[in-house]
LOTI-608454 format. One line per field, with one value per residue: residue in three letters; y, x, z of N, C-alpha, C in turn. Coordinates in steps of 0.05 Angstrom, whole numbers. Atoms other than C-alpha are relative to their C-alpha. Example, Ala and Ser with C-alpha at 12.3 -4.5 7.8 and 13.67 -1.06 7.14 Angstrom:
<nodes>
res: [ALA | SER]
n.yy: [-24 | -24]
n.xx: [18 | -16]
n.zz: [0 | -1]
ca.yy: [-90 | -21]
ca.xx: [246 | 273]
ca.zz: [156 | 143]
c.yy: [24 | 22]
c.xx: [18 | -15]
c.zz: [0 | 14]
</nodes>
This chain:
<nodes>
res: [GLN | VAL | GLN | LEU | VAL | GLU | SER | GLY | GLY | GLY | LEU | VAL | GLN | PRO | GLY | GLY | ILE | LEU | THR | LEU | SER | CYS | THR | GLY | THR | GLY | SER | ILE | PHE | THR | TYR | ASN | ALA | VAL | GLY | TRP | TYR | ARG | GLN | ALA | PRO | GLY | LYS | GLU | ARG | GLU | LEU | LEU | ALA | THR | ILE | PHE | GLU | THR | GLY | PRO | THR | HIS | TYR | ALA | ASP | ALA | VAL | LYS | GLY | ARG | PHE | THR | ALA | TYR | SER | ASP | ILE | GLU | MET | ASN | THR | VAL | TYR | LEU | THR | MET | ASN | SER | LEU | LYS | PRO | GLU | ASP | THR | ALA | VAL | TYR | TYR | CYS | TYR | GLY | ARG | ASP | PHE | SER | ASP | GLY | SER | ASP | TYR | TRP | GLY | ARG | GLY | THR | GLN | VAL | THR | VAL | SER | SER]
n.yy: [-20 | 8 | -8 | -14 | 6 | -17 | 9 | -16 | -21 | 4 | -23 | -13 | -24 | -24 | -2 | 26 | 9 | 25 | 7 | 17 | 16 | 8 | 20 | 8 | 28 | 1 | -23 | -25 | -19 | 1 | -26 | -22 | -16 | 10 | -21 | 2 | -21 | 5 | -11 | -4 | -1 | -25 | -15 | 11 | 14 | -18 | 12 | -7 | 4 | 16 | 7 | 5 | 15 | -19 | -26 | 0 | 9 | -22 | 1 | -21 | -20 | 7 | 20 | -5 | -3 | 18 | 27 | 8 | 24 | 12 | 28 | 20 | 18 | 28 | 9 | -5 | -15 | -29 | -8 | -27 | -6 | -24 | -13 | -23 | 4 | -17 | 11 | -3 | 20 | 22 | 6 | 26 | -4 | 19 | -2 | 3 | 4 | -14 | 12 | -21 | 8 | -4 | -22 | 9 | 4 | 24 | -4 | 22 | -4 | -21 | 6 | -23 | -13 | -17 | -16 | -9 | 6]
n.xx: [17 | 27 | 18 | 23 | 24 | 23 | 27 | 22 | 9 | 25 | 17 | 12 | 13 | -11 | 8 | -1 | -23 | -12 | -26 | -19 | -18 | -25 | -14 | -24 | -8 | -14 | 7 | -3 | -12 | -29 | -7 | -4 | 25 | 19 | 19 | 16 | -1 | 18 | -5 | 23 | -7 | -13 | -12 | -24 | 5 | 5 | -3 | 24 | -3 | -23 | 0 | -26 | -1 | 7 | 10 | 27 | 3 | 1 | 21 | 0 | 21 | 24 | 15 | -1 | 27 | 19 | -12 | -15 | -17 | -6 | -11 | 8 | -22 | 10 | 13 | -20 | 15 | 2 | 26 | 5 | 29 | 4 | 27 | 8 | -14 | 6 | -8 | -28 | -15 | -2 | -28 | -10 | -12 | -22 | -13 | -29 | -18 | -25 | -23 | -19 | -27 | -9 | 15 | 19 | 28 | 12 | 29 | 15 | 13 | 20 | 28 | 14 | 23 | 14 | 21 | 18 | 27]
n.zz: [-11 | -5 | 21 | -10 | 15 | -6 | 6 | -10 | 19 | 13 | 8 | -23 | 6 | -13 | -27 | -13 | -15 | 8 | -14 | 14 | -17 | 12 | -15 | 14 | -1 | -25 | -17 | 14 | -19 | 3 | 13 | -19 | 1 | 20 | 7 | 24 | 21 | 21 | 26 | 16 | 28 | 11 | -21 | -13 | -24 | -22 | -26 | -16 | -29 | -8 | -28 | -9 | -25 | -21 | 9 | 14 | 27 | 19 | 20 | 21 | -3 | 15 | -14 | -29 | -12 | 13 | 1 | -23 | 4 | -25 | 3 | -19 | 0 | -3 | 26 | 20 | 20 | -1 | 11 | 7 | 0 | 16 | -6 | 17 | 25 | 22 | 26 | 3 | -14 | 18 | 6 | -9 | -26 | -7 | -25 | 3 | -23 | 4 | -14 | -5 | 3 | 28 | 11 | 20 | -5 | 13 | 3 | 11 | 26 | -2 | 1 | 13 | -14 | 19 | -13 | 20 | -4]
ca.yy: [-1734 | -1743 | -1742 | -1693 | -1706 | -1654 | -1668 | -1635 | -1589 | -1581 | -1534 | -1483 | -1427 | -1355 | -1343 | -1416 | -1454 | -1510 | -1546 | -1575 | -1629 | -1648 | -1711 | -1749 | -1816 | -1803 | -1752 | -1685 | -1652 | -1672 | -1609 | -1546 | -1509 | -1529 | -1488 | -1474 | -1437 | -1432 | -1418 | -1389 | -1394 | -1344 | -1322 | -1331 | -1379 | -1345 | -1363 | -1365 | -1390 | -1418 | -1454 | -1450 | -1490 | -1429 | -1361 | -1340 | -1369 | -1324 | -1307 | -1270 | -1206 | -1234 | -1288 | -1259 | -1263 | -1312 | -1372 | -1411 | -1460 | -1510 | -1577 | -1641 | -1680 | -1743 | -1745 | -1726 | -1673 | -1599 | -1565 | -1502 | -1478 | -1426 | -1380 | -1329 | -1357 | -1312 | -1326 | -1299 | -1354 | -1403 | -1438 | -1502 | -1506 | -1539 | -1555 | -1551 | -1570 | -1529 | -1560 | -1507 | -1549 | -1545 | -1487 | -1528 | -1529 | -1593 | -1596 | -1643 | -1649 | -1598 | -1598 | -1555 | -1506 | -1472 | -1417 | -1405 | -1401]
ca.xx: [197 | 127 | 75 | 19 | -53 | -109 | -183 | -250 | -256 | -319 | -374 | -396 | -446 | -423 | -426 | -418 | -368 | -320 | -264 | -204 | -160 | -88 | -55 | 8 | 40 | 82 | 79 | 66 | 92 | 163 | 161 | 183 | 120 | 57 | 4 | -38 | -34 | -78 | -75 | -132 | -136 | -89 | -62 | 2 | 6 | -19 | 5 | -56 | -34 | 27 | 27 | 93 | 117 | 111 | 78 | 16 | -8 | 4 | -54 | -56 | -96 | -145 | -168 | -154 | -216 | -250 | -202 | -174 | -117 | -107 | -74 | -91 | -28 | -66 | -101 | -37 | -79 | -78 | -145 | -167 | -237 | -261 | -320 | -359 | -334 | -332 | -328 | -257 | -237 | -245 | -178 | -139 | -119 | -54 | -25 | 50 | 106 | 168 | 236 | 280 | 342 | 343 | 295 | 248 | 173 | 134 | 62 | 7 | -35 | -86 | -161 | -208 | -254 | -306 | -350 | -410 | -485]
ca.zz: [-990 | -961 | -1017 | -1004 | -1025 | -1025 | -1023 | -1011 | -1071 | -1110 | -1133 | -1081 | -1084 | -1069 | -995 | -980 | -938 | -955 | -919 | -955 | -927 | -939 | -915 | -936 | -948 | -886 | -830 | -863 | -799 | -814 | -857 | -821 | -843 | -880 | -914 | -975 | -1040 | -1100 | -1174 | -1214 | -1290 | -1323 | -1255 | -1217 | -1160 | -1096 | -1026 | -979 | -911 | -876 | -809 | -773 | -713 | -669 | -675 | -714 | -778 | -838 | -884 | -949 | -949 | -1000 | -952 | -883 | -840 | -886 | -890 | -832 | -837 | -781 | -768 | -733 | -716 | -695 | -762 | -800 | -835 | -850 | -864 | -898 | -880 | -930 | -909 | -949 | -1014 | -1075 | -1149 | -1149 | -1101 | -1158 | -1167 | -1159 | -1086 | -1064 | -998 | -988 | -941 | -933 | -915 | -884 | -891 | -967 | -978 | -1020 | -1022 | -1038 | -1060 | -1080 | -1143 | -1120 | -1114 | -1156 | -1121 | -1164 | -1134 | -1176 | -1172]
c.yy: [-12 | 11 | 12 | -4 | 18 | -12 | 20 | 22 | -7 | 26 | 11 | 25 | 24 | 3 | -25 | -5 | -26 | -4 | -19 | -15 | -7 | -20 | -9 | -29 | -6 | 24 | 26 | 21 | -4 | 25 | 21 | 19 | -13 | 22 | -6 | 22 | -8 | 13 | 1 | 0 | 26 | 16 | -14 | -15 | 19 | -14 | 9 | 0 | -18 | -4 | -6 | -15 | 16 | 26 | -2 | -11 | 24 | -4 | 22 | 19 | -8 | -19 | 4 | 6 | -18 | -29 | -6 | -26 | -11 | -28 | -18 | -21 | -30 | -11 | 4 | 16 | 30 | 7 | 29 | 4 | 28 | 10 | 22 | -1 | 19 | -12 | 2 | -19 | -26 | -5 | -29 | 6 | -22 | 3 | -3 | -4 | 13 | -14 | 22 | -7 | 3 | 23 | -6 | -2 | -25 | 3 | -24 | 6 | 22 | -11 | 24 | 9 | 20 | 13 | 12 | -7 | -16]
c.xx: [-29 | -17 | -25 | -24 | -23 | -26 | -20 | -10 | -27 | -14 | -14 | -14 | 14 | -12 | 1 | 26 | 10 | 26 | 16 | 17 | 25 | 14 | 25 | 5 | 17 | -9 | 5 | 14 | 30 | 10 | 2 | -25 | -18 | -21 | -15 | 6 | -21 | 9 | -25 | 8 | 11 | 13 | 24 | -8 | -1 | 3 | -24 | 5 | 24 | -1 | 29 | -1 | -7 | -10 | -25 | 2 | -1 | -22 | 4 | -23 | -27 | -18 | -1 | -28 | -21 | 10 | 14 | 15 | 7 | 10 | -9 | 23 | -8 | -11 | 20 | -13 | 1 | -26 | 1 | -30 | -3 | -29 | -5 | 13 | -10 | 8 | 30 | 17 | 3 | 29 | 5 | 15 | 20 | 9 | 30 | 14 | 26 | 22 | 20 | 28 | 10 | -16 | -20 | -28 | -10 | -29 | -13 | -11 | -20 | -28 | -15 | -23 | -13 | -23 | -18 | -29 | -13]
c.zz: [5 | -23 | 13 | -18 | 11 | -7 | 10 | -18 | -13 | -8 | 24 | -9 | 13 | 28 | 16 | 15 | -10 | 15 | -17 | 19 | -15 | 19 | -16 | 3 | 25 | 17 | -14 | 20 | 4 | -15 | 21 | 0 | -21 | -5 | -26 | -19 | -22 | -27 | -17 | -30 | -9 | 22 | 11 | 25 | 24 | 27 | 17 | 30 | 5 | 31 | 8 | 26 | 23 | -13 | -16 | -28 | -19 | -19 | -19 | 4 | -13 | 15 | 30 | 10 | -11 | 1 | 26 | -5 | 28 | -4 | 22 | -2 | 1 | -26 | -24 | -23 | 5 | -14 | -8 | -1 | -13 | 5 | -20 | -28 | -23 | -26 | -5 | 16 | -17 | -8 | 7 | 26 | 7 | 28 | -5 | 27 | -6 | 17 | 2 | -6 | -29 | -14 | -20 | 10 | -15 | 1 | -12 | -28 | -2 | -2 | -11 | 18 | -20 | 16 | -20 | 7 | -22]
</nodes>
């Protein structure tokens, strides 16, 4: 499987903006769908966004209107731009690829995003 690698996390002030990137050791677009999820301390993993081959991108209610997931095939990269960041957005953010043929999701090591003044 293609190994996924996230980057771009860091410390951001509330109300700030940050863009995360995800690339891979091979073409990440061999996956049938790609997207992002996060896991905050003491919380369950939360799906944030999924980009499908066709149709609209899915967003979780918690980030709808604030976060935008998009892909650049030429750069072999999926991005997540996060606007109007809140302290409750603090989490480890992971990108994932979904293989419809076996029903499995694959993910990277994650990148920490901390929203604090």
